[in-house]
C-alpha positions in Angstrom: -14.0 -3.5 -29.9 -17.5 -5.4 -30.5 -20.1 -4.6 -28.3 -20.0 -8.2 -26.8 -16.4 -7.5 -26.0 -17.1 -4.4 -24.3 -19.8 -6.3 -22.3 -17.3 -9.1 -21.4 -14.8 -6.5 -20.2 -17.4 -4.6 -17.8 -18.5 -8.2 -16.5 -15.0 -9.0 -15.9 -13.9 -5.7 -14.1 -16.8 -4.1 -13.1 -16.5 -5.0 -9.3 -12.7 -4.0 -9.0 -13.8 -0.6 -10.8 -16.6 0.2 -8.4 -14.7 -1.0 -5.2 -11.7 1.2 -6.1 -14.2 3.9 -6.7 -15.8 3.1 -3.7 -12.4 3.4 -1.7 -11.9 7.0 -3.0 -15.3 8.1 -3.1 -16.5 7.0 0.1 -20.0 7.3 -1.1 -22.2 4.7 -3.1 -23.8 6.8 -5.5 -20.5 8.7 -6.3 -19.1 5.2 -6.8 -21.7 4.1 -9.2 -21.4 7.0 -11.3 -17.6 7.0 -11.3 -18.0 3.8 -12.3 -19.9 4.4 -15.3 -17.5 7.3 -16.4 -14.6 5.0 -16.3 -16.3 2.5 -18.4 -17.0 5.0 -20.8 -13.8 6.3 -20.9 -12.2 3.2 -21.5 -14.9 2.4 -24.3 -14.1 5.8 -26.3 -10.5 5.6 -25.8 -9.8 1.6 -26.2 -7.7 2.5 -28.6 -5.1 4.4 -26.8 -4.6 0.7 -25.0 -1.1 -0.2 -26.3 -0.7 -3.7 -24.7 2.1 -2.5 -22.7 0.5 -3.6 -19.5 -2.3 -5.7 -18.5 -5.5 -4.5 -19.2 -6.9 -4.6 -15.8 -3.7 -2.0 -14.7 -4.6 -0.1 -17.7 -8.4 0.3 -16.2 -7.2 0.6 -12.7 -5.0 3.5 -13.6 -8.1 5.3 -15.3 -10.3 4.4 -12.3 -7.8 6.3 -9.9 -7.1 9.0 -12.2 -11.1 9.4 -12.6 -11.6 9.6 -8.8 -8.5 11.7 -8.0 -10.1 14.4 -10.7 -13.3 14.1 -8.9 -12.0 14.4 -5.5 -9.8 17.5 -6.7 -12.9 19.0 -8.4 -15.1 18.6 -5.3 -12.3 20.1 -3.0 -12.1 23.0 -5.4 -15.9 23.6 -4.6 -16.0 23.0 -1.2 -13.1 25.7 -0.8 -14.6 28.3 -3.3 -17.9 28.0 -1.4 -16.4 27.4 2.1 -18.1 24.9 3.2 -15.5 22.9 4.8 -15.4 22.7 8.5 -12.1 23.1 9.7 -12.4 22.7 13.1 -12.5 18.8 13.1 -11.3 17.2 10.0 -11.7 13.8 10.8 -15.4 13.5 12.1 -17.7 15.9 10.8 -20.8 14.8 12.7 -21.8 12.3 10.2 -21.6 8.1 10.5 -20.4 7.0 7.4 -22.6 7.0 4.3 -21.4 3.9 2.7 -20.9 0.3 2.7 -17.5 -1.1 1.3 -17.5 -4.5 1.2 -14.0 -4.7 3.7 -15.7 -3.0 6.2 -17.5 -5.0 8.7 -20.9 -3.2 10.2 -19.8 -3.0 13.6 -16.3 -1.3 12.2 -18.1 1.1 10.2 -17.6 4.4 12.6 -14.1 3.0 12.8 -13.6 2.9 9.4 -15.1 6.5 9.1 -12.4 7.8 11.4 -9.6 6.0 9.2 -11.2 7.3 5.8 -11.2 10.8 7.1 -7.6 10.5 8.2 -6.7 8.9 4.7 -8.1 11.9 3.2 -6.1 14.2 5.0 -2.5 12.2 2.9 -1.1 13.6 0.5 -2.6 12.7 -2.8 0.3 10.2 -3.7 0.1 8.5 0.1 -3.4 8.5 -0.2 -3.7 6.6 -3.7 -0.9 4.1 -2.6 -2.1 3.2 0.5 -6.0 2.7 -0.5 -4.7 0.4 -3.5 -2.4 -1.5 -1.1 -4.7 -1.8 2.1 -8.1 -1.1 0.7 -8.0 -2.8 -2.9 -5.2 -5.2 -1.3 -2.8 -4.7 -4.8 0.8 -6.2 -4.2 3.3 -3.2 -4.6 4.4 -4.3 -8.0 0.4 -3.4 -9.1 0.2 -0.5 -7.4 3.9 0.6 -9.5 2.2 -0.1 -12.8 -1.0 1.6 -12.0 0.8 4.8 -10.6 3.7 4.3 -12.8 6.6 4.2 -10.3 8.9 1.9 -8.9 8.2 -0.2 -6.4 10.6 1.4 -4.0 8.8 4.5 -4.5 5.9 2.7 -3.6 7.3 1.2 -0.7 8.4 4.9 0.3 4.8 6.4 -0.5 3.3 3.7 2.0 5.8 4.0 4.3 5.0 7.8 4.5 1.5 7.3 4.9 1.4 5.1 7.8 3.8 7.2 9.8 1.3 10.4 8.6 -1.8 8.2 9.8 -0.3 7.2 12.8 0.1 11.0 13.5 -3.2 11.9 12.5 -4.9 9.4 14.2 -2.9 9.7 17.8 -3.7 13.5 17.6 -7.5 12.4 16.9 -7.4 9.8 19.9 -5.5 12.1 22.5 -8.2 14.9 21.9 -11.5 13.1 22.1 
């Protein structure tokens, strides 16, 4: 891959990668850092792309995996340092510190509550739900990114919605 080809690839995919990272990381700086890591990985491992899927699907898969790895790493660090506040997992005295293109300013507080609830979902549900409802991918696209069947994606999203309803119902009943 030439340098010019790589710059073209970055130009065509940078907004999508950044928005996906932001949807998972919930922080602009972390999303920027993660986006850079994604493109470094893509550049270093371009020879591994076999063309069995669209290049954009392969990049999405890398993006999701990198974000999940970082979230797991941060989770381990928090647990080991005992920094997590377990008294109220949805709200930790902070307004959201990110701007996501899909979230209007007056909805930032509600978005923060929703994103905190999404973080409580099992990893597979969180990934499928985020790709569907934040990134607006089709079930087929999500299936390719997550390497799962469409029916599995439908099931994951259905369970994610049920779990979110319960989490948010419990939250709103207790405020």
